[in-house]
N, C-alpha and C positions, 0 to 999 in steps of 0.2 A: 478571479478576484474575489468576485462577491461572494462564490461559496465559499472563500477561504475565510472572508470577514464574518460571514453568518456564521459559519462553526466556531469561531472565535468566539463570539456574543452569546453562542449556545453555551460553550464550556465555561465561560463566566459567568453564565445564570446557574448554570448546574454548581460551579464552586461557590458561588455567594449562598444558595440556598441548601447546599447539601450539609448532613449532619455533623458537628465538632464537636470536640471532647467534651464540651461544657455541653453540650445539649444532651450529650448521651450519659452526663452524670447528672443531669437533672431528669431525664427521663428515669435513670435508676432509682434518685430519689423518692420520686414520686413512687414506683414501685414498691419500693420498700416502706414508704409512709402508709399505702393502700394495705400492705399485709399487714402493719401493725395495727392499722385502725381495724381492721376484721379481727384481729385476735383479742385486742382489748375488749370489744364489742359484746363479742362470744363471752369474755371472763365477766364482764359487768352484768352478762342475761345468767350466768351461773352465781354471781354474789347476790344479784335479786333475787333467784329461786330459791336462795340459802335464806335468806330476809325473810322471805314468806314465809318458809316453814318454821322458821324460828316465831315470827308471828302466832302462826297458827298452834304453836305447842304451848306459849306462855299461857293462854287459856287455861290451861291444864295444870298449871303449880299453884292454882287458888282451890281447885277440887281435890288436889293432894293435901293441901293443906287442913282443909276441913275433910280429910278422911274419907273422900268418895271413892270408888272402885276405878280402875283404872279403865278407860276405854280404848277399846281397838281388840287385835286378835288376843286372843287368851293364851296362856303359856301352857305348854303342856308339860306335865310333871310325866319324868318316866316311871313307871309300873316298878314298884320294889320286888327284888328277885329273892327267892328264898335260899340262901349261901349253906344254911345248915340243914336244908333238907337231902335224908337218904335214901 
């Protein structure tokens, strides 16, 4: 009789503490929130980098208005070819 009663209480304990559908939905929701958080934070980092780049290039506007030469890599012009050469 004691073994039967002990097994009953074990089964009740497992039943009470087992995952329910509500718990599974909550776990799925938490996973979705974490995934969205990671994606959002990555996107915000990309936006911050783009804003920094724009900030770096704003200084070039006043130089361009003043007529100064462009900073950075020079544009390589293709060499003209002699099309009429015989």
